[in-house]
C-alpha positions, 0 to 999 in steps of 0.5 A: 500500500505504500506505493499507492500513497505516492500516486499522483492525484489524477492517477487511477486507483484499484478497487481495493484502494478506493474501498480502503479510502471509503472504508467500505468492503469491495463487494459494496463498490461492485454492487453500487456499480451495478446499481448506478450507471454513472459509475464507469471504472476502466477495466484492464485486460484481466477485468481489474477495475481502475477508478478515476478521481471523478468516479471516486468522488461520485462513490463518496457522494453515494456513500453520503446519501446511502449511509449518512442521509439514509436514502434508499438506492432508488432515492439516490438514483432519483437524486442523481437523475434530477440533480446530476452526478456532479452534485452528488459527487460534491456531497462527499469527500474529494479524492485528494491524495487518498487519506488512508486510514490507519490499519486497525490492530488485531484484537487481543484474543481471549485465552482458550480454556480447555474443557475437560472431556469425560470419556466413558469406560468401555463396556467390554473392559469393566475393570478399567478405572478412570485415569488422568488421561481420561479426564484431562490429559494436560492437567498437572495438579495431582490433588485436584485430579485425585479428588476428581477421580475419586468423585468419578469412581463414586459416581461410576459405582453408583451407576453400576449398582443402579443398572 
């Protein structure tokens, strides 16, 4: 992105540069392009869109109409027909040097808490007792694990006597 900041004011911009400038996803710009016939990005050989400063100003004006003023797409289309594309373009931010917003820092992730997975003792091996690997293979506190194992053994005995 550093190279795009060095572009001349009259240079064409890619869809990702315009989307970043307007703080919108690229799919929104493609959608608006399908709804507003006044937006005409130049398409390169690979189908890549390049927006002129006039297109960018119009997109900025459309953003003001739809997002800030709450107009519907039909309402914005009607305003463009009645007042003209230049009027709508004048409502938004003008593309001078593209004021890029700072890249947001990733949010701190909350620590992952591992759940204790209780695995039943297989029916074919009734003599098998609960072990630490059955409860929590990564728990290293022997006293807590021993207490949990004794509670599980009592529960197991109760379940076997009820069956």
